[in-house]
Chimera marker file (.cmm) of the C-alpha trace (Angstrom):
<marker_set name="trace">
<marker id="1" x="5.306" y="-2.268" z="-13.412" r="1" g="1" b="0" radius="0.5"/>
<marker id="2" x="4.007" y="-0.059" z="-10.629" r="1" g="1" b="0" radius="0.5"/>
<marker id="3" x="3.182" y="3.450" z="-9.645" r="1" g="1" b="0" radius="0.5"/>
<marker id="4" x="3.396" y="4.639" z="-6.071" r="1" g="1" b="0" radius="0.5"/>
<marker id="5" x="-0.223" y="3.749" z="-5.366" r="1" g="1" b="0" radius="0.5"/>
<marker id="6" x="-0.939" y="0.783" z="-7.661" r="1" g="1" b="0" radius="0.5"/>
<marker id="7" x="1.269" y="-2.265" z="-8.003" r="1" g="1" b="0" radius="0.5"/>
<marker id="8" x="0.922" y="-4.421" z="-11.107" r="1" g="1" b="0" radius="0.5"/>
<marker id="9" x="2.543" y="-7.836" z="-11.382" r="1" g="1" b="0" radius="0.5"/>
<marker id="10" x="2.160" y="-9.634" z="-14.698" r="1" g="1" b="0" radius="0.5"/>
<marker id="11" x="2.633" y="-13.379" z="-15.035" r="1" g="1" b="0" radius="0.5"/>
<marker id="12" x="2.236" y="-15.415" z="-18.208" r="1" g="1" b="0" radius="0.5"/>
<marker id="13" x="1.492" y="-19.111" z="-17.776" r="1" g="1" b="0" radius="0.5"/>
<marker id="14" x="0.798" y="-21.024" z="-20.948" r="1" g="1" b="0" radius="0.5"/>
<marker id="15" x="-1.621" y="-18.927" z="-22.939" r="1" g="1" b="0" radius="0.5"/>
<marker id="16" x="-3.102" y="-17.067" z="-19.962" r="1" g="1" b="0" radius="0.5"/>
<marker id="17" x="-1.685" y="-13.802" z="-18.693" r="1" g="1" b="0" radius="0.5"/>
<marker id="18" x="-2.590" y="-12.780" z="-15.148" r="1" g="1" b="0" radius="0.5"/>
<marker id="19" x="-2.198" y="-9.171" z="-14.087" r="1" g="1" b="0" radius="0.5"/>
<marker id="20" x="-2.353" y="-8.902" z="-10.302" r="1" g="1" b="0" radius="0.5"/>
<marker id="21" x="-3.217" y="-5.361" z="-9.254" r="1" g="1" b="0" radius="0.5"/>
<marker id="22" x="-3.019" y="-4.052" z="-5.709" r="1" g="1" b="0" radius="0.5"/>
<marker id="23" x="-3.559" y="-0.645" z="-4.178" r="1" g="1" b="0" radius="0.5"/>
<marker id="24" x="-5.488" y="2.406" z="-5.312" r="1" g="1" b="0" radius="0.5"/>
<marker id="25" x="-6.883" y="2.328" z="-8.839" r="1" g="1" b="0" radius="0.5"/>
<marker id="26" x="-7.704" y="5.938" z="-9.612" r="1" g="1" b="0" radius="0.5"/>
<marker id="27" x="-6.914" y="8.806" z="-11.964" r="1" g="1" b="0" radius="0.5"/>
<marker id="28" x="-3.275" y="8.875" z="-10.883" r="1" g="1" b="0" radius="0.5"/>
<marker id="29" x="-2.704" y="5.174" z="-11.645" r="1" g="1" b="0" radius="0.5"/>
<marker id="30" x="-4.774" y="4.440" z="-14.744" r="1" g="1" b="0" radius="0.5"/>
<marker id="31" x="-2.030" y="5.389" z="-17.188" r="1" g="1" b="0" radius="0.5"/>
<marker id="32" x="0.398" y="2.786" z="-15.852" r="1" g="1" b="0" radius="0.5"/>
<marker id="33" x="-2.375" y="0.165" z="-15.972" r="1" g="1" b="0" radius="0.5"/>
<marker id="34" x="-3.168" y="1.027" z="-19.588" r="1" g="1" b="0" radius="0.5"/>
<marker id="35" x="0.503" y="0.788" z="-20.561" r="1" g="1" b="0" radius="0.5"/>
<marker id="36" x="0.728" y="-2.661" z="-18.948" r="1" g="1" b="0" radius="0.5"/>
<marker id="37" x="-2.406" y="-3.896" z="-20.705" r="1" g="1" b="0" radius="0.5"/>
<marker id="38" x="-1.048" y="-2.629" z="-24.025" r="1" g="1" b="0" radius="0.5"/>
<marker id="39" x="2.239" y="-4.451" z="-23.454" r="1" g="1" b="0" radius="0.5"/>
<marker id="40" x="0.390" y="-7.669" z="-22.635" r="1" g="1" b="0" radius="0.5"/>
<marker id="41" x="-1.769" y="-7.383" z="-25.765" r="1" g="1" b="0" radius="0.5"/>
<marker id="42" x="1.376" y="-6.831" z="-27.870" r="1" g="1" b="0" radius="0.5"/>
<marker id="43" x="2.396" y="-10.396" z="-26.938" r="1" g="1" b="0" radius="0.5"/>
<marker id="44" x="-0.931" y="-11.855" z="-28.188" r="1" g="1" b="0" radius="0.5"/>
<marker id="45" x="-2.000" y="-13.752" z="-25.057" r="1" g="1" b="0" radius="0.5"/>
<marker id="46" x="-4.690" y="-16.406" z="-25.136" r="1" g="1" b="0" radius="0.5"/>
<marker id="47" x="-6.534" y="-14.584" z="-22.333" r="1" g="1" b="0" radius="0.5"/>
<marker id="48" x="-6.094" y="-11.836" z="-19.774" r="1" g="1" b="0" radius="0.5"/>
<marker id="49" x="-7.201" y="-12.189" z="-16.178" r="1" g="1" b="0" radius="0.5"/>
<marker id="50" x="-7.049" y="-9.273" z="-13.773" r="1" g="1" b="0" radius="0.5"/>
<marker id="51" x="-6.486" y="-10.575" z="-10.244" r="1" g="1" b="0" radius="0.5"/>
<marker id="52" x="-8.042" y="-7.740" z="-8.260" r="1" g="1" b="0" radius="0.5"/>
<marker id="53" x="-7.960" y="-9.107" z="-4.716" r="1" g="1" b="0" radius="0.5"/>
<marker id="54" x="-5.511" y="-6.381" z="-3.666" r="1" g="1" b="0" radius="0.5"/>
<marker id="55" x="-7.512" y="-3.367" z="-4.885" r="1" g="1" b="0" radius="0.5"/>
<marker id="56" x="-8.200" y="-1.122" z="-1.902" r="1" g="1" b="0" radius="0.5"/>
<marker id="57" x="-9.907" y="1.729" z="-3.770" r="1" g="1" b="0" radius="0.5"/>
<marker id="58" x="-11.310" y="2.369" z="-7.239" r="1" g="1" b="0" radius="0.5"/>
<marker id="59" x="-12.902" y="5.488" z="-8.690" r="1" g="1" b="0" radius="0.5"/>
<marker id="60" x="-14.667" y="6.154" z="-11.993" r="1" g="1" b="0" radius="0.5"/>
<marker id="61" x="-11.384" y="6.520" z="-13.887" r="1" g="1" b="0" radius="0.5"/>
<marker id="62" x="-10.280" y="3.098" z="-12.631" r="1" g="1" b="0" radius="0.5"/>
<marker id="63" x="-13.580" y="1.608" z="-13.799" r="1" g="1" b="0" radius="0.5"/>
<marker id="64" x="-13.126" y="3.326" z="-17.142" r="1" g="1" b="0" radius="0.5"/>
<marker id="65" x="-9.632" y="1.839" z="-17.457" r="1" g="1" b="0" radius="0.5"/>
<marker id="66" x="-10.966" y="-1.652" z="-16.818" r="1" g="1" b="0" radius="0.5"/>
<marker id="67" x="-13.650" y="-1.138" z="-19.457" r="1" g="1" b="0" radius="0.5"/>
<marker id="68" x="-11.119" y="0.234" z="-21.969" r="1" g="1" b="0" radius="0.5"/>
<marker id="69" x="-8.808" y="-2.708" z="-21.283" r="1" g="1" b="0" radius="0.5"/>
<marker id="70" x="-11.683" y="-5.123" z="-21.785" r="1" g="1" b="0" radius="0.5"/>
<marker id="71" x="-12.630" y="-3.376" z="-25.027" r="1" g="1" b="0" radius="0.5"/>
<marker id="72" x="-9.061" y="-3.518" z="-26.352" r="1" g="1" b="0" radius="0.5"/>
<marker id="73" x="-8.774" y="-7.191" z="-25.443" r="1" g="1" b="0" radius="0.5"/>
<marker id="74" x="-12.116" y="-8.110" z="-27.005" r="1" g="1" b="0" radius="0.5"/>
<marker id="75" x="-11.186" y="-6.172" z="-30.168" r="1" g="1" b="0" radius="0.5"/>
<marker id="76" x="-7.998" y="-8.235" z="-30.340" r="1" g="1" b="0" radius="0.5"/>
<marker id="77" x="-9.974" y="-11.451" z="-29.843" r="1" g="1" b="0" radius="0.5"/>
<marker id="78" x="-8.569" y="-11.997" z="-26.353" r="1" g="1" b="0" radius="0.5"/>
<marker id="79" x="-10.908" y="-13.065" z="-23.539" r="1" g="1" b="0" radius="0.5"/>
<marker id="80" x="-10.738" y="-10.650" z="-20.587" r="1" g="1" b="0" radius="0.5"/>
<marker id="81" x="-12.051" y="-11.053" z="-17.071" r="1" g="1" b="0" radius="0.5"/>
<marker id="82" x="-11.572" y="-9.793" z="-13.548" r="1" g="1" b="0" radius="0.5"/>
<marker id="83" x="-11.118" y="-12.433" z="-10.850" r="1" g="1" b="0" radius="0.5"/>
<marker id="84" x="-10.953" y="-12.348" z="-7.080" r="1" g="1" b="0" radius="0.5"/>
<marker id="85" x="-12.267" y="-8.778" z="-6.680" r="1" g="1" b="0" radius="0.5"/>
<marker id="86" x="-11.671" y="-7.255" z="-3.286" r="1" g="1" b="0" radius="0.5"/>
<marker id="87" x="-14.839" y="-6.554" z="-1.273" r="1" g="1" b="0" radius="0.5"/>
<marker id="88" x="-14.475" y="-2.839" z="-2.107" r="1" g="1" b="0" radius="0.5"/>
<marker id="89" x="-14.240" y="-3.550" z="-5.821" r="1" g="1" b="0" radius="0.5"/>
<marker id="90" x="-17.071" y="-6.074" z="-5.785" r="1" g="1" b="0" radius="0.5"/>
<marker id="91" x="-19.291" y="-3.484" z="-4.083" r="1" g="1" b="0" radius="0.5"/>
<marker id="92" x="-18.532" y="-0.952" z="-6.836" r="1" g="1" b="0" radius="0.5"/>
<marker id="93" x="-19.170" y="-3.545" z="-9.567" r="1" g="1" b="0" radius="0.5"/>
<marker id="94" x="-22.543" y="-4.369" z="-8.047" r="1" g="1" b="0" radius="0.5"/>
<marker id="95" x="-23.547" y="-0.724" z="-7.604" r="1" g="1" b="0" radius="0.5"/>
<marker id="96" x="-22.605" y="0.170" z="-11.183" r="1" g="1" b="0" radius="0.5"/>
<marker id="97" x="-24.029" y="-2.945" z="-12.826" r="1" g="1" b="0" radius="0.5"/>
<marker id="98" x="-20.611" y="-4.017" z="-14.126" r="1" g="1" b="0" radius="0.5"/>
<marker id="99" x="-20.452" y="-7.334" z="-12.283" r="1" g="1" b="0" radius="0.5"/>
<marker id="100" x="-21.872" y="-9.371" z="-15.182" r="1" g="1" b="0" radius="0.5"/>
<marker id="101" x="-19.636" y="-7.663" z="-17.725" r="1" g="1" b="0" radius="0.5"/>
<marker id="102" x="-16.324" y="-7.905" z="-15.903" r="1" g="1" b="0" radius="0.5"/>
<marker id="103" x="-16.564" y="-10.924" z="-13.612" r="1" g="1" b="0" radius="0.5"/>
<marker id="104" x="-16.543" y="-14.545" z="-14.602" r="1" g="1" b="0" radius="0.5"/>
<marker id="105" x="-18.363" y="-16.170" z="-11.730" r="1" g="1" b="0" radius="0.5"/>
<link id1="1" id2="2" r="1" g="1" b="0" radius="0.2"/>
<link id1="2" id2="3" r="1" g="1" b="0" radius="0.2"/>
<link id1="3" id2="4" r="1" g="1" b="0" radius="0.2"/>
<link id1="4" id2="5" r="1" g="1" b="0" radius="0.2"/>
<link id1="5" id2="6" r="1" g="1" b="0" radius="0.2"/>
<link id1="6" id2="7" r="1" g="1" b="0" radius="0.2"/>
<link id1="7" id2="8" r="1" g="1" b="0" radius="0.2"/>
<link id1="8" id2="9" r="1" g="1" b="0" radius="0.2"/>
<link id1="9" id2="10" r="1" g="1" b="0" radius="0.2"/>
<link id1="10" id2="11" r="1" g="1" b="0" radius="0.2"/>
<link id1="11" id2="12" r="1" g="1" b="0" radius="0.2"/>
<link id1="12" id2="13" r="1" g="1" b="0" radius="0.2"/>
<link id1="13" id2="14" r="1" g="1" b="0" radius="0.2"/>
<link id1="14" id2="15" r="1" g="1" b="0" radius="0.2"/>
<link id1="15" id2="16" r="1" g="1" b="0" radius="0.2"/>
<link id1="16" id2="17" r="1" g="1" b="0" radius="0.2"/>
<link id1="17" id2="18" r="1" g="1" b="0" radius="0.2"/>
<link id1="18" id2="19" r="1" g="1" b="0" radius="0.2"/>
<link id1="19" id2="20" r="1" g="1" b="0" radius="0.2"/>
<link id1="20" id2="21" r="1" g="1" b="0" radius="0.2"/>
<link id1="21" id2="22" r="1" g="1" b="0" radius="0.2"/>
<link id1="22" id2="23" r="1" g="1" b="0" radius="0.2"/>
<link id1="23" id2="24" r="1" g="1" b="0" radius="0.2"/>
<link id1="24" id2="25" r="1" g="1" b="0" radius="0.2"/>
<link id1="25" id2="26" r="1" g="1" b="0" radius="0.2"/>
<link id1="26" id2="27" r="1" g="1" b="0" radius="0.2"/>
<link id1="27" id2="28" r="1" g="1" b="0" radius="0.2"/>
<link id1="28" id2="29" r="1" g="1" b="0" radius="0.2"/>
<link id1="29" id2="30" r="1" g="1" b="0" radius="0.2"/>
<link id1="30" id2="31" r="1" g="1" b="0" radius="0.2"/>
<link id1="31" id2="32" r="1" g="1" b="0" radius="0.2"/>
<link id1="32" id2="33" r="1" g="1" b="0" radius="0.2"/>
<link id1="33" id2="34" r="1" g="1" b="0" radius="0.2"/>
<link id1="34" id2="35" r="1" g="1" b="0" radius="0.2"/>
<link id1="35" id2="36" r="1" g="1" b="0" radius="0.2"/>
<link id1="36" id2="37" r="1" g="1" b="0" radius="0.2"/>
<link id1="37" id2="38" r="1" g="1" b="0" radius="0.2"/>
<link id1="38" id2="39" r="1" g="1" b="0" radius="0.2"/>
<link id1="39" id2="40" r="1" g="1" b="0" radius="0.2"/>
<link id1="40" id2="41" r="1" g="1" b="0" radius="0.2"/>
<link id1="41" id2="42" r="1" g="1" b="0" radius="0.2"/>
<link id1="42" id2="43" r="1" g="1" b="0" radius="0.2"/>
<link id1="43" id2="44" r="1" g="1" b="0" radius="0.2"/>
<link id1="44" id2="45" r="1" g="1" b="0" radius="0.2"/>
<link id1="45" id2="46" r="1" g="1" b="0" radius="0.2"/>
<link id1="46" id2="47" r="1" g="1" b="0" radius="0.2"/>
<link id1="47" id2="48" r="1" g="1" b="0" radius="0.2"/>
<link id1="48" id2="49" r="1" g="1" b="0" radius="0.2"/>
<link id1="49" id2="50" r="1" g="1" b="0" radius="0.2"/>
<link id1="50" id2="51" r="1" g="1" b="0" radius="0.2"/>
<link id1="51" id2="52" r="1" g="1" b="0" radius="0.2"/>
<link id1="52" id2="53" r="1" g="1" b="0" radius="0.2"/>
<link id1="53" id2="54" r="1" g="1" b="0" radius="0.2"/>
<link id1="54" id2="55" r="1" g="1" b="0" radius="0.2"/>
<link id1="55" id2="56" r="1" g="1" b="0" radius="0.2"/>
<link id1="56" id2="57" r="1" g="1" b="0" radius="0.2"/>
<link id1="57" id2="58" r="1" g="1" b="0" radius="0.2"/>
<link id1="58" id2="59" r="1" g="1" b="0" radius="0.2"/>
<link id1="59" id2="60" r="1" g="1" b="0" radius="0.2"/>
<link id1="60" id2="61" r="1" g="1" b="0" radius="0.2"/>
<link id1="61" id2="62" r="1" g="1" b="0" radius="0.2"/>
<link id1="62" id2="63" r="1" g="1" b="0" radius="0.2"/>
<link id1="63" id2="64" r="1" g="1" b="0" radius="0.2"/>
<link id1="64" id2="65" r="1" g="1" b="0" radius="0.2"/>
<link id1="65" id2="66" r="1" g="1" b="0" radius="0.2"/>
<link id1="66" id2="67" r="1" g="1" b="0" radius="0.2"/>
<link id1="67" id2="68" r="1" g="1" b="0" radius="0.2"/>
<link id1="68" id2="69" r="1" g="1" b="0" radius="0.2"/>
<link id1="69" id2="70" r="1" g="1" b="0" radius="0.2"/>
<link id1="70" id2="71" r="1" g="1" b="0" radius="0.2"/>
<link id1="71" id2="72" r="1" g="1" b="0" radius="0.2"/>
<link id1="72" id2="73" r="1" g="1" b="0" radius="0.2"/>
<link id1="73" id2="74" r="1" g="1" b="0" radius="0.2"/>
<link id1="74" id2="75" r="1" g="1" b="0" radius="0.2"/>
<link id1="75" id2="76" r="1" g="1" b="0" radius="0.2"/>
<link id1="76" id2="77" r="1" g="1" b="0" radius="0.2"/>
<link id1="77" id2="78" r="1" g="1" b="0" radius="0.2"/>
<link id1="78" id2="79" r="1" g="1" b="0" radius="0.2"/>
<link id1="79" id2="80" r="1" g="1" b="0" radius="0.2"/>
<link id1="80" id2="81" r="1" g="1" b="0" radius="0.2"/>
<link id1="81" id2="82" r="1" g="1" b="0" radius="0.2"/>
<link id1="82" id2="83" r="1" g="1" b="0" radius="0.2"/>
<link id1="83" id2="84" r="1" g="1" b="0" radius="0.2"/>
<link id1="84" id2="85" r="1" g="1" b="0" radius="0.2"/>
<link id1="85" id2="86" r="1" g="1" b="0" radius="0.2"/>
<link id1="86" id2="87" r="1" g="1" b="0" radius="0.2"/>
<link id1="87" id2="88" r="1" g="1" b="0" radius="0.2"/>
<link id1="88" id2="89" r="1" g="1" b="0" radius="0.2"/>
<link id1="89" id2="90" r="1" g="1" b="0" radius="0.2"/>
<link id1="90" id2="91" r="1" g="1" b="0" radius="0.2"/>
<link id1="91" id2="92" r="1" g="1" b="0" radius="0.2"/>
<link id1="92" id2="93" r="1" g="1" b="0" radius="0.2"/>
<link id1="93" id2="94" r="1" g="1" b="0" radius="0.2"/>
<link id1="94" id2="95" r="1" g="1" b="0" radius="0.2"/>
<link id1="95" id2="96" r="1" g="1" b="0" radius="0.2"/>
<link id1="96" id2="97" r="1" g="1" b="0" radius="0.2"/>
<link id1="97" id2="98" r="1" g="1" b="0" radius="0.2"/>
<link id1="98" id2="99" r="1" g="1" b="0" radius="0.2"/>
<link id1="99" id2="100" r="1" g="1" b="0" radius="0.2"/>
<link id1="100" id2="101" r="1" g="1" b="0" radius="0.2"/>
<link id1="101" id2="102" r="1" g="1" b="0" radius="0.2"/>
<link id1="102" id2="103" r="1" g="1" b="0" radius="0.2"/>
<link id1="103" id2="104" r="1" g="1" b="0" radius="0.2"/>
<link id1="104" id2="105" r="1" g="1" b="0" radius="0.2"/>
</marker_set>
């Protein structure tokens, strides 16, 4: 699934589901991300990994969406992590103190 600014490719391998996101993660793209996460959780994955190497921009609504997705996954008993953050995203995670919560490094 994709919007004009954010592309989301979902791949299930075994029990892990990887959601590769690329582009701008902001107020105009958070709804499509949330719908995708909901669809993944409906299939009861063993874990969800967000491959974020292609994120070129994120604002506070994008961060909020990641936190909501993590919360929904944790509530469902599904491990959730962000992997391969782009340099832009990693910078935001470090500045906001979210690195420890969202990254598995």
